[in-house]
N, C-alpha and C positions, 0 to 999 in steps of 0.2 A: 505495499501499501504505500502513495507516496506520502513523505514524510511531514509533507506541511499541512496534508487533509489529519494524518494522526498528532501532531502539533494541535492543532483547532479542536480537533474533540477533546482533547487532555485539555484545553485550559475553559470548555464548556464543561467537559465535568469537576472540575476542577472552582468552577464557580457556580455549580450546583452546590456541590460540598460547603465552600463560603455561605452560601445563601442560607442552608440550612445550619449552619455553624450558628448563626444569629440566634435560631432556637435554643439549639444545646448550650448556649452561653445563659442564655436567660433561664432554664433548667438548672443551670451547674450554679447560678449566682443563689440557689435557693440555703445552697451548704457553706458554699466557697464565696471570700472576699474576692474583687476583682485581682488585686496582685498575686493573693495567695493560689484562686485558678490559675494564672500566669505562669505561676511559679512551675506550679506541679506538673501543666502538658507541656511545656515545653522540654522540663529537667528528665520526665516520665519519656517523652518523645526522643532525647538525646540518646538515653539509656537505650529503649527497645530500637531506634537506630541503628547503633555501635554494635548489638548482637547481630542483626540481619547482617552490616557490613562485613563485619567478621566470619560469615558461613559466603561472600561472592568473593572467589583470589581476587577479581578484575577491580574489586572495588576498596580492597583489605592497602593495596598500594595507592591509595587517593587520602589514606591517614596520615599524616603529613602535617609538619610547622605549618609549610609554605603554603597549603591550601586551607588551612585551619584560620591562620593572617590574613585569608583573602576575604574569607565569611565573616571577619569583626566587625565593619561598619554596618553589611547589612544585618547582622545579627543584632546589634546592639539597636538599629534603626527600628526592627521588627520586634525588639521589645517593647520598645516604647509604645509604638503602635497600637501594638492586643491591650496594653495598660490603660489605655486610654480610652481605644476601643470598650475595651469586657467596662471600666470606670462607669463611660457614657451610657452603657445597656443597664446598669440601676435604675438610671433616672427619666431613660426615653425610652421607644418603642424599638423592637426591630424592624420595624418600617422604617423610621425617622434613620436611624442608624445606618440602615444599607443605602440609602439612598445619600446622604451626608457624606458618606464616605467617598460615595463616589466622584466625589469631587477631586480628588488628587488627581483627574487625568486634567483638569482643568488650571492644577497650581505648579505638574511637571513642568511644561514650558516656563512658568515664571521663576521656577528655582534653578533652569539650566540656564538663563539669563543671570540670575547672581551668583553660581557657584561656575558654569563653563563659558561663561561670555558669550552663547547664544542670543542673535538677534531674534528679538522679539517682533512678531508680526502687530500692524495696529490693531487690525480686529479683534486680539485677545482678548484687550481690555472690554471689550463688547460683552465678548464669550464669559470675562471673570463675572463682570455688572449680573449678565444672565444666569449663572451660578449662583449668585451671592441672592439675587431677589427670589431663587427657586427655593434656595434655603432660608430665606424669610419666610416665603407662603407656607412652606413645609412645619415652621414654628408657627405657625398661622399669625405672624405679626405682632406676638404678645411680646413687645422688649420689654415694658414696664413689670414682666413675671420672668424671665428671660430662663429658659430651659436649661438647666444648668447639664444636662448629659446631651443635647445635642451641643452645646458648648464643647464638652469634651469629646466629642465625637469629630467635631469638626478640626482639634486641634490633631485628633487621629490620622485625619484624611491628610494633613500637614504632613508626618511621618512617612506614611504611605507613599507618596510623593518622592520623597527624599529616598523610599525605601527603595523605590520602584527604577530611580536614580542610578544606585548603587549596584542594583545587580545588574545591570546594562552598563556600566564603567569595568566592573569586573568578569565578565564573559568570558575573557581569552583566559584567565585563571581558575576557570570551573573543571577540576581534572574529572569528576565525576559529579551530576545533578544531586544524585538521591543522599551521597557524603558530604557536599556542598551544603544541604538542608540541614545534614545532621549536626556540623558544625554552628551556624547558624541558628540554630535550635538553643543549642550550647549556651552560645553569646546571650539570645533571648530570656533565657532561664538567669543565667546570671545577672542583668536588669533588674528582674523583678526581685530576685533576692536579695539585690544592693536599695530595692524602693521597700521592700516590703516590712522594714522598723517604723519605715515614715508615713505608711498606710494602717487607717483606722481599722481596727480589731468587731469584732472577734474574726481570725481568719480562718476557722472552720467552725461549724455550728453542725446542729444533729444533720446525720446522712440520710437523705431521704435519696430512694433508689432512681428515680428521674434524676436528682443532682449528678450521680454519679454516672448514671449513663451519657447525661449530656458530659460530663468532662472527658471522658474514654473519647468521645465521640471528637470529642477536640484535640485530642494527644493523637490518639489514632488516624483520623480522616483530613483534620483541616490543618493540623500541625505538621504531620510525616506525610501525607502524602497530598494536600494540594499545593504546600507550598515546595514540594519536589518535581509537583508536572509543571508547578510555574518556573522554576527556574531551567528544567528542560524545554520546554516551549519555548522560553524565550532563545536557547541559542538555532532555532531554525525561523522562526518568525519575525519580522519586523517590530517592532515597539510600537509602532501606528497599532498594525493590526492585532498585537497581544493586549494594546489600553483596551480596544474596542472590546475585545472576549470579556475583559476583566470588567466592563459595565456589569455583564448578565448579572454580579455579586447583586445586583440589588433589584431586579424582579424577581430574581431566586426568593430574596427573602422574602419582598411582601408575597407572593403566591404561599411559600409556606409560613407565614404570620397570619394571614388570611385563612390559609387550612387546616393548621394548629392551634393556635392563640386566640383565633374571632378577631385579628386585629382588623382595621379599614380605615380610610383615607376620606375625611372630607372634600370636599369639590375644590375647595382651595389648600388643601396640603396634595389632591391628585395634582392640580395646577403645577405647583412647588416641584413635585419629583418630575414629571414631566420636563420642567425646565432644567431641572440639574441635568438629564438625557441626554438632552440635546445641546446644552451646553458642553457638556465632557464629548462627547461625539463628534460637535465640531472644533474642538479643539484639537483633536485627534486629525481629522481630517482638515485642518488647516496647517497642522504641523506634515503632514505627509497626502500631498491631492489626491498623488498618481496613484495609494495605496488602495487596492481594491476588496 
């Protein structure tokens, strides 16, 4: 099968995994604090990933210092974005979180200008304003009672944008996508470990079956499989096409939230969600107008 088709299929599957991950996170928050959950999911993902790596001879060769250091910054950024996304879900809905998170696609070109000195297309200012308007509508324009969860999720989207840029910058150093993800999971867990003493408790409360199931979904599927598929697919697909497929995370989150959590969007919020997706897709097309 064509490698491009395989990579596209992998990112669509990853989008579905991450979309359901919003539901799993809400379940897990019933028994674990945001930082404790992030710590447990990435540390266990690292250990399980390491055990799997040791069983594959070709992957064992990638367990070296150079590879581990290549995953340092992506891993640190991943830890930060997951802490803020999980923390935000304590106060906001899975639907809001899914759509606000997609703003990273709009933010990526801005950070490329700031850190990589790339030129920003004049129309991108319009796209940013469109995305911010969509975010305001998602929040129902209630700025007098600012939704803390939406703000935390917006911070998450900034870290997500930086994470995408870092993954793209280190692609040539990725010796094995799976092992690279094991390394970045380790660094992400380290961020959560450092943040744990500064986060509010209790870290772990009554163990509920649904919460435990949600946590295991996050560590096995969202962390170990989803991010592995992202790293592997980005070695084949252009950043523009990858970014478009990343957007599927939001509608998947909305579908699962409606079916499982009975969430809904009022017309004002639905308009905001549509504006965010339009802004995100427009940003991608603006960066690569010839991308199919």
